[in-house]
C-alpha positions as a printed NumPy array, in Angstrom:
array([[ 81.179, -22.688,  -6.17 ],
       [ 81.29 , -19.001,  -6.722],
       [ 78.589, -17.084,  -8.685],
       [ 81.306, -15.966, -11.183],
       [ 82.369, -19.623, -11.784],
       [ 78.658, -20.625, -12.155],
       [ 78.157, -17.929, -14.861],
       [ 81.035, -19.005, -17.012],
       [ 79.561, -19.368, -20.493],
       [ 80.85 , -22.384, -22.44 ],
       [ 79.986, -23.262, -26.054],
       [ 80.088, -26.892, -27.091],
       [ 80.541, -27.143, -30.841],
       [ 79.265, -30.515, -32.13 ],
       [ 76.317, -32.544, -30.801],
       [ 77.685, -36.12 , -31.167],
       [ 78.196, -38.393, -28.179],
       [ 81.389, -36.63 , -27.182],
       [ 79.773, -33.173, -27.4  ],
       [ 76.695, -34.273, -25.383],
       [ 78.921, -35.882, -22.723],
       [ 80.984, -32.667, -22.481],
       [ 77.795, -30.538, -22.24 ],
       [ 76.312, -32.636, -19.435],
       [ 79.588, -32.695, -17.508],
       [ 80.074, -28.925, -17.89 ],
       [ 76.518, -28.268, -16.683],
       [ 77.197, -30.535, -13.667],
       [ 80.259, -28.347, -13.002],
       [ 78.124, -25.208, -12.881],
       [ 78.877, -23.793, -16.282],
       [ 76.32 , -22.049, -18.529],
       [ 76.251, -24.279, -21.592],
       [ 75.167, -23.76 , -25.195],
       [ 75.437, -26.813, -27.466],
       [ 75.715, -26.18 , -31.205],
       [ 74.988, -28.891, -33.83 ],
       [ 74.925, -28.308, -37.563],
       [ 72.45 , -31.229, -38.199],
       [ 68.766, -31.124, -37.195],
       [ 69.325, -33.871, -34.609],
       [ 71.989, -34.787, -32.073],
       [ 74.105, -37.947, -32.268],
       [ 76.751, -37.259, -34.832],
       [ 78.014, -40.389, -36.47 ],
       [ 75.898, -42.542, -34.06 ],
       [ 72.346, -41.596, -34.673],
       [ 69.139, -42.598, -36.561],
       [ 68.451, -41.203, -39.961],
       [ 65.277, -41.197, -41.978],
       [ 65.247, -42.958, -45.306],
       [ 62.316, -43.903, -47.409],
       [ 59.975, -42.957, -44.592],
       [ 61.778, -45.2  , -42.06 ],
       [ 64.135, -44.484, -39.206],
       [ 67.348, -46.551, -39.321],
       [ 70.539, -46.267, -37.314],
       [ 73.416, -45.173, -39.444],
       [ 75.392, -48.102, -38.004],
       [ 75.168, -50.992, -35.505],
       [ 76.917, -50.816, -32.18 ],
       [ 77.927, -53.392, -29.61 ],
       [ 78.94 , -52.03 , -26.244],
       [ 80.668, -53.792, -23.371],
       [ 79.743, -54.016, -19.782],
       [ 83.122, -52.334, -19.138],
       [ 81.892, -49.141, -20.82 ],
       [ 81.498, -47.572, -17.366],
       [ 81.671, -43.804, -18.625],
       [ 78.842, -44.452, -21.148],
       [ 76.623, -46.388, -18.802],
       [ 77.034, -43.829, -16.062],
       [ 76.19 , -40.905, -18.475],
       [ 73.168, -42.795, -19.766],
       [ 71.915, -43.11 , -16.241],
       [ 72.678, -39.444, -15.476],
       [ 70.267, -38.282, -18.283],
       [ 67.538, -40.614, -17.405],
       [ 68.18 , -43.746, -19.618],
       [ 67.983, -47.174, -17.91 ],
       [ 70.665, -49.444, -19.652],
       [ 68.875, -52.524, -18.513],
       [ 65.789, -51.609, -20.545],
       [ 67.544, -49.903, -23.376],
       [ 69.993, -52.715, -24.122],
       [ 70.129, -56.485, -24.396],
       [ 72.88 , -57.88 , -22.211],
       [ 74.536, -61.02 , -23.544],
       [ 77.524, -62.991, -22.321],
       [ 80.799, -62.619, -24.225],
       [ 80.499, -64.608, -27.398],
       [ 81.56 , -65.254, -30.927],
       [ 78.896, -67.392, -32.625],
       [ 78.507, -68.304, -36.265],
       [ 75.523, -69.929, -38.013],
       [ 75.797, -73.719, -37.886],
       [ 76.325, -74.078, -41.629],
       [ 78.8  , -71.218, -41.927],
       [ 81.926, -73.376, -41.186],
       [ 82.563, -71.214, -38.054],
       [ 82.608, -71.753, -34.331],
       [ 80.459, -71.354, -31.257],
       [ 82.159, -69.616, -28.356],
       [ 79.972, -68.478, -25.424],
       [ 81.226, -67.482, -21.999],
       [ 79.086, -68.861, -19.145],
       [ 78.036, -66.595, -16.23 ],
       [ 80.978, -67.596, -14.036],
       [ 83.61 , -65.516, -12.379],
       [ 86.534, -64.331, -14.386],
       [ 88.789, -65.69 , -15.698],
       [ 86.959, -68.998, -15.269],
       [ 84.249, -67.913, -17.691],
       [ 86.694, -67.568, -20.599],
       [ 88.39 , -70.978, -19.81 ],
       [ 85.065, -72.768, -19.577],
       [ 83.891, -71.158, -22.864],
       [ 87.188, -72.396, -24.421],
       [ 86.676, -75.951, -23.289],
       [ 83.037, -75.967, -24.574],
       [ 83.757, -74.07 , -27.834],
       [ 82.602, -75.918, -30.991],
       [ 84.369, -75.53 , -34.327],
       [ 87.823, -75.239, -32.837],
       [ 90.226, -78.09 , -32.712],
       [ 92.757, -78.715, -30.002],
       [ 95.503, -76.671, -31.659],
       [ 93.096, -73.68 , -31.908],
       [ 92.151, -73.949, -28.208],
       [ 95.677, -74.206, -27.08 ],
       [ 96.583, -71.198, -29.147],
       [ 93.791, -69.16 , -27.67 ],
       [ 94.693, -70.267, -24.058],
       [ 98.33 , -69.322, -24.867],
       [ 97.403, -65.881, -26.058],
       [ 95.132, -64.944, -23.054],
       [ 97.656, -66.369, -20.527],
       [100.499, -64.441, -22.16 ],
       [ 98.524, -61.325, -22.491],
       [ 97.64 , -61.409, -18.727],
       [101.25 , -62.036, -17.831],
       [102.181, -59.001, -19.919],
       [ 99.412, -56.967, -18.125],
       [ 97.952, -56.363, -21.604],
       [100.803, -53.957, -22.382],
       [103.493, -53.74 , -25.091],
       [106.801, -52.04 , -24.776],
       [106.646, -51.223, -28.456],
       [103.491, -51.152, -30.436],
       [103.069, -53.292, -33.514],
       [100.235, -54.483, -35.785],
       [ 97.635, -56.97 , -34.588],
       [ 98.872, -59.378, -37.269],
       [102.385, -59.267, -35.873],
       [101.189, -59.884, -32.374],
       [ 99.108, -62.853, -33.454],
       [102.144, -64.288, -35.252],
       [104.352, -63.692, -32.26 ],
       [101.87 , -65.769, -30.129],
       [101.622, -68.562, -32.706],
       [ 97.932, -68.222, -33.282],
       [ 96.467, -70.73 , -35.765],
       [ 95.156, -69.514, -39.14 ],
       [ 91.597, -70.783, -38.209],
       [ 91.604, -68.869, -34.902],
       [ 92.764, -65.759, -36.616],
       [ 89.997, -66.002, -39.227],
       [ 87.146, -66.796, -36.832],
       [ 88.101, -64.976, -33.653],
       [ 90.824, -62.405, -33.892],
       [ 90.155, -60.895, -37.333],
       [ 86.404, -60.195, -36.748],
       [ 87.14 , -58.996, -33.189],
       [ 89.81 , -56.573, -34.461],
       [ 87.403, -55.278, -37.235],
       [ 84.544, -54.959, -34.762],
       [ 86.541, -53.08 , -32.182],
       [ 89.059, -51.037, -34.147],
       [ 87.375, -50.963, -37.58 ],
       [ 90.894, -51.503, -38.938],
       [ 92.221, -54.742, -40.556],
       [ 94.686, -56.71 , -38.423],
       [ 97.495, -56.046, -40.858],
       [ 97.252, -52.253, -40.196],
       [ 95.674, -52.168, -36.653],
       [ 97.403, -51.207, -33.379],
       [ 98.153, -54.301, -31.197],
       [ 98.316, -52.038, -28.048],
       [ 94.84 , -50.61 , -28.623],
       [ 93.488, -54.155, -29.422],
       [ 95.059, -55.404, -26.17 ],
       [ 93.328, -52.598, -24.251],
       [ 89.916, -53.8  , -25.682],
       [ 90.712, -57.427, -24.937],
       [ 91.714, -56.481, -21.4  ],
       [ 88.223, -55.152, -20.803],
       [ 86.501, -58.158, -22.466],
       [ 88.457, -61.414, -22.418],
       [ 90.478, -60.209, -19.519],
       [ 87.882, -58.541, -17.422],
       [ 85.482, -59.484, -14.617],
       [ 82.586, -61.451, -16.136],
       [ 79.951, -58.573, -16.039],
       [ 82.51 , -56.181, -17.655],
       [ 82.863, -58.549, -20.611],
       [ 79.205, -58.808, -21.301],
       [ 78.076, -57.504, -24.682],
       [ 75.34 , -54.914, -24.846],
       [ 73.111, -54.599, -27.897],
       [ 70.842, -51.524, -28.192],
       [ 67.132, -52.363, -28.183],
       [ 66.225, -48.89 , -29.249],
       [ 67.424, -46.472, -32.057],
       [ 70.646, -44.728, -31.216],
       [ 68.808, -41.406, -30.771],
       [ 66.825, -42.837, -27.951],
       [ 69.768, -44.596, -26.419],
       [ 71.416, -41.275, -25.385],
       [ 71.213, -38.135, -27.559],
       [ 67.483, -37.464, -27.218],
       [ 67.659, -38.021, -23.418],
       [ 70.791, -35.844, -23.229],
       [ 68.924, -32.987, -25.058],
       [ 65.99 , -33.208, -22.634],
       [ 68.362, -33.277, -19.682],
       [ 70.301, -30.24 , -20.914],
       [ 67.264, -28.142, -21.784],
       [ 65.455, -29.056, -18.534],
       [ 68.413, -27.687, -16.558],
       [ 68.675, -24.453, -18.463],
       [ 71.216, -25.238, -21.117],
       [ 70.628, -24.059, -24.716],
       [ 70.65 , -26.682, -27.479],
       [ 70.785, -25.139, -30.943],
       [ 70.456, -27.673, -33.762],
       [ 70.606, -26.751, -37.431],
       [ 73.325, -24.061, -36.605],
       [ 76.744, -24.54 , -37.993],
       [ 79.752, -22.766, -36.496],
       [ 81.858, -21.454, -39.375],
       [ 84.674, -19.755, -37.53 ],
       [ 86.273, -19.361, -34.046],
       [ 88.161, -16.123, -33.091],
       [ 89.946, -15.383, -29.835],
       [ 88.786, -12.293, -28.031],
       [ 90.862, -11.002, -25.15 ],
       [ 90.924, -14.323, -23.253],
       [ 87.414, -15.285, -24.46 ],
       [ 86.054, -16.528, -27.797],
       [ 83.741, -15.393, -30.528],
       [ 81.791, -17.942, -32.507],
       [ 80.634, -17.216, -36.003],
       [ 77.527, -18.834, -37.338],
       [ 77.204, -17.249, -40.738],
       [ 76.759, -13.534, -40.08 ],
       [ 75.812, -14.168, -36.453],
       [ 78.647, -13.649, -33.885],
       [ 78.32 , -14.862, -30.236],
       [ 80.696, -14.428, -27.356],
       [ 81.654, -17.215, -25.013],
       [ 84.228, -17.526, -22.199],
       [ 85.389, -20.894, -23.456],
       [ 84.797, -23.547, -26.238],
       [ 84.75 , -27.335, -26.378],
       [ 85.313, -28.283, -30.013],
       [ 83.462, -31.622, -30.447],
       [ 83.029, -31.878, -34.121],
       [ 84.289, -34.614, -36.433],
       [ 88.181, -34.325, -36.631],
       [ 88.352, -32.945, -40.184],
       [ 85.772, -30.293, -39.203],
       [ 87.755, -29.45 , -36.092],
       [ 90.908, -29.109, -38.08 ],
       [ 89.186, -26.608, -40.456],
       [ 88.053, -24.426, -37.55 ],
       [ 91.489, -24.598, -35.83 ],
       [ 93.643, -24.058, -38.982],
       [ 93.375, -20.186, -39.03 ],
       [ 94.294, -19.915, -35.289],
       [ 97.712, -18.945, -34.054],
       [ 99.212, -21.667, -31.857],
       [ 97.013, -24.455, -33.154],
       [ 99.518, -25.893, -35.761],
       [100.578, -28.819, -33.748],
       [ 97.086, -29.904, -32.979],
       [ 96.097, -29.471, -36.577],
       [ 99.135, -31.5  , -37.808],
       [ 98.046, -34.388, -35.581],
       [ 94.506, -34.275, -36.831],
       [ 95.607, -33.91 , -40.511],
       [ 97.749, -37.099, -40.035],
       [ 94.719, -39.216, -39.212],
       [ 93.53 , -41.57 , -41.91 ],
       [ 89.969, -42.998, -41.927],
       [ 88.108, -46.316, -42.329],
       [ 84.576, -46.809, -43.666],
       [ 81.761, -48.952, -42.339],
       [ 78.887, -50.172, -44.475],
       [ 75.598, -51.295, -42.942],
       [ 73.137, -53.216, -45.166],
       [ 69.548, -53.305, -43.984],
       [ 67.32 , -56.176, -45.334],
       [ 63.619, -56.204, -44.698],
       [ 61.732, -59.584, -44.754],
       [ 58.291, -60.734, -43.974],
       [ 57.077, -60.19 , -40.361],
       [ 58.075, -63.1  , -38.177],
       [ 61.414, -63.724, -39.962],
       [ 63.806, -64.69 , -37.223],
       [ 67.406, -65.72 , -36.991],
       [ 68.59 , -68.287, -34.26 ],
       [ 70.23 , -65.466, -32.315],
       [ 69.999, -61.733, -31.969],
       [ 73.345, -61.287, -33.584],
       [ 75.796, -63.729, -35.319],
       [ 79.304, -63.474, -36.758],
       [ 79.564, -64.376, -40.432],
       [ 82.43 , -65.967, -42.33 ],
       [ 83.264, -63.253, -44.722],
       [ 85.283, -63.92 , -47.958],
       [ 85.114, -60.88 , -50.19 ],
       [ 86.814, -62.732, -53.078],
       [ 83.816, -65.026, -52.947],
       [ 81.267, -62.267, -52.704],
       [ 80.655, -62.775, -48.911],
       [ 81.078, -59.317, -47.475],
       [ 79.108, -59.422, -44.222],
       [ 81.012, -59.933, -40.873],
       [ 78.157, -59.575, -38.449],
       [ 74.317, -59.739, -38.708],
       [ 71.828, -58.284, -36.246],
       [ 68.247, -59.432, -36.06 ],
       [ 66.637, -56.163, -35.223],
       [ 63.272, -57.69 , -34.659],
       [ 64.634, -59.619, -31.647],
       [ 65.944, -56.333, -30.242],
       [ 63.063, -53.955, -31.08 ],
       [ 59.579, -55.418, -31.848],
       [ 59.016, -52.325, -34.011],
       [ 61.585, -53.597, -36.495],
       [ 60.207, -57.098, -36.987],
       [ 61.793, -58.927, -39.902],
       [ 64.629, -56.375, -40.248],
       [ 68.182, -57.7  , -40.459],
       [ 71.25 , -55.43 , -40.377],
       [ 74.589, -56.718, -41.833],
       [ 77.785, -54.91 , -40.988],
       [ 80.909, -54.66 , -43.204],
       [ 83.792, -52.96 , -41.147],
       [ 86.981, -51.532, -42.574],
       [ 85.666, -51.647, -46.175],
       [ 83.277, -49.918, -48.585],
       [ 82.247, -52.642, -51.05 ],
       [ 79.268, -50.523, -52.133],
       [ 81.813, -48.109, -53.623],
       [ 83.103, -50.91 , -55.75 ],
       [ 80.066, -52.899, -56.768],
       [ 77.203, -50.551, -55.941],
       [ 74.506, -50.547, -53.269],
       [ 72.104, -52.91 , -55.045],
       [ 74.76 , -55.446, -55.869],
       [ 76.122, -55.411, -52.366],
       [ 72.659, -55.937, -50.775],
       [ 71.997, -58.756, -53.148],
       [ 75.352, -60.434, -52.342],
       [ 74.772, -60.109, -48.682],
       [ 71.286, -61.546, -48.998],
       [ 72.706, -64.596, -50.789],
       [ 75.379, -64.924, -48.108],
       [ 72.692, -64.978, -45.363],
       [ 70.525, -67.527, -47.231],
       [ 73.535, -69.91 , -47.491],
       [ 74.859, -69.35 , -43.965],
       [ 71.504, -69.938, -42.254],
       [ 70.117, -72.416, -44.851],
       [ 67.078, -70.249, -45.295],
       [ 66.474, -69.742, -49.006],
       [ 63.845, -67.001, -48.342],
       [ 66.681, -64.716, -47.039],
       [ 67.962, -64.41 , -50.593],
       [ 64.99 , -62.287, -51.604],
       [ 64.226, -59.412, -49.142],
       [ 61.277, -57.221, -49.559],
       [ 63.587, -54.136, -49.695],
       [ 67.047, -53.2  , -48.836],
       [ 69.049, -50.081, -47.894],
       [ 72.851, -49.624, -47.683],
       [ 74.198, -46.946, -45.452],
       [ 77.959, -46.172, -45.76 ],
       [ 79.978, -43.963, -43.507],
       [ 83.043, -43.355, -45.54 ],
       [ 84.929, -41.839, -42.501],
       [ 83.286, -43.764, -39.818],
       [ 86.399, -44.015, -37.608],
       [ 90.045, -43.076, -37.696],
       [ 92.345, -45.827, -38.834],
       [ 93.808, -47.201, -35.571],
       [ 97.371, -47.7  , -36.675],
       [100.289, -48.657, -34.376],
       [101.9  , -45.825, -32.51 ],
       [ 99.318, -43.245, -33.706],
       [ 99.908, -39.77 , -32.23 ],
       [ 96.409, -38.688, -31.451],
       [ 95.753, -35.077, -30.341],
       [ 95.158, -34.356, -26.697],
       [ 92.037, -32.701, -25.262],
       [ 94.078, -29.606, -24.477],
       [ 94.899, -27.58 , -27.531],
       [ 97.434, -25.213, -25.809],
       [ 95.059, -22.359, -26.568],
       [ 93.378, -20.846, -23.445],
       [ 89.794, -21.718, -23.145],
       [ 89.715, -24.077, -26.166],
       [ 89.731, -27.869, -25.823],
       [ 88.872, -30.855, -28.079],
       [ 86.42 , -33.627, -27.558],
       [ 85.932, -36.644, -29.755],
       [ 86.592, -40.41 , -30.118],
       [ 89.82 , -39.507, -32.025],
       [ 91.535, -37.735, -29.128],
       [ 94.356, -39.357, -27.152],
       [ 93.215, -42.404, -25.079],
       [ 93.627, -46.074, -24.861],
       [ 90.412, -47.043, -26.689],
       [ 89.654, -47.026, -30.457],
       [ 86.955, -44.995, -31.994],
       [ 84.022, -46.302, -29.929],
       [ 81.127, -44.672, -28.162],
       [ 82.949, -45.244, -24.869],
       [ 85.992, -43.344, -26.275],
       [ 83.721, -40.443, -27.346],
       [ 82.058, -40.141, -23.933],
       [ 85.325, -40.509, -22.069],
       [ 86.795, -37.736, -24.248],
       [ 83.761, -35.491, -23.648],
       [ 84.028, -35.914, -19.898],
       [ 87.812, -35.445, -19.996],
       [ 87.395, -32.239, -22.042],
       [ 84.996, -30.812, -19.473],
       [ 87.603, -31.773, -16.771],
       [ 90.36 , -29.881, -18.641],
       [ 88.066, -26.941, -19.045],
       [ 87.067, -26.791, -15.331],
       [ 90.325, -27.937, -13.869],
       [ 88.647, -30.937, -12.262],
       [ 89.982, -34.523, -12.332],
       [ 88.112, -36.839, -14.577],
       [ 87.625, -40.641, -14.603]])
């Protein structure tokens, strides 16, 4: 690598997972990197926040063993995934009294692990099991690809999936993976996720639950890694404008103006659009970003007496909003992190019920839902609760969505983010892949 190449100064604007991934990859490529983040901490929409003197993640995440880019990057910055996350076999498990099912894949080679799980599954009758077998067999035969995208609901109807299987398996999986209801979600993107879970080798289909706060899972380690190797990490500094400058770029942070050879724009999509809008040649990229719609996620934290435990680290819940049952998944944080003993986190994907009924009413409804599902009356009265809502948590993953590419068509300016073009929905893996890909576009190197 030439000295001139090594001295190329690249600004990464946005310190979420995509921005951190881009910064690490650019540093590895020999670039001089400065990472800008408007907030005081890194992590973007996947970080811990302080509330009432406590640190809580602003959402709960389940990763897959197939998330190769994320796991590789975690190791690169010094995080051991085996210690930082709990590895569980592929599963969809409901409380015994929740009128659900119990589906757990054994540790057998694929695809045997799925078929044995299907045979052993409780809560599904013969028609449900045949429908699931029919779906997975047909999807494999199709190589998990569609000639024309459609909604997940249409795909399930095409494969004659039973109403019970849709309610207990496909709908919660679609919401968890795409954060978009099946009636509006892309079947092709859903199939890509299923390919790497139901259709993958056994280890790739494992589910990984963070044992630590999201900051410690990657962003904090990324910052230490970057700074130790000479990169600059500037938090609390918002970039307000970009301006081309004879083949280079000037970044405006208030009255401060700084020159860079190139820029990776890794902010949230609506912030990226605002920075791109004044630039000549960015209209097509801006139009694609402006066309994105967004879906919320609500996370309800409920604190109970120390020693309160659920039967499993996380469970699916039979939601029924019309009946006041909003929760779709519950995490027993105490089983993941001893420092959060007695803390439960309930996730509501693709909806913002707090905006309809208020935070206190939502927390109370979820507590009652848990008490009934687990037959534990004490769960109806938590010591305290906190509801965190990300109103634009992810883009709405609709069929045939035309997502913007990493390349903007403007020399020295690329995008990174979970919303950029790719086969995955808005996940941590999508963000990391996009960050690495953006660095590859910037340096002209092939990316995974």
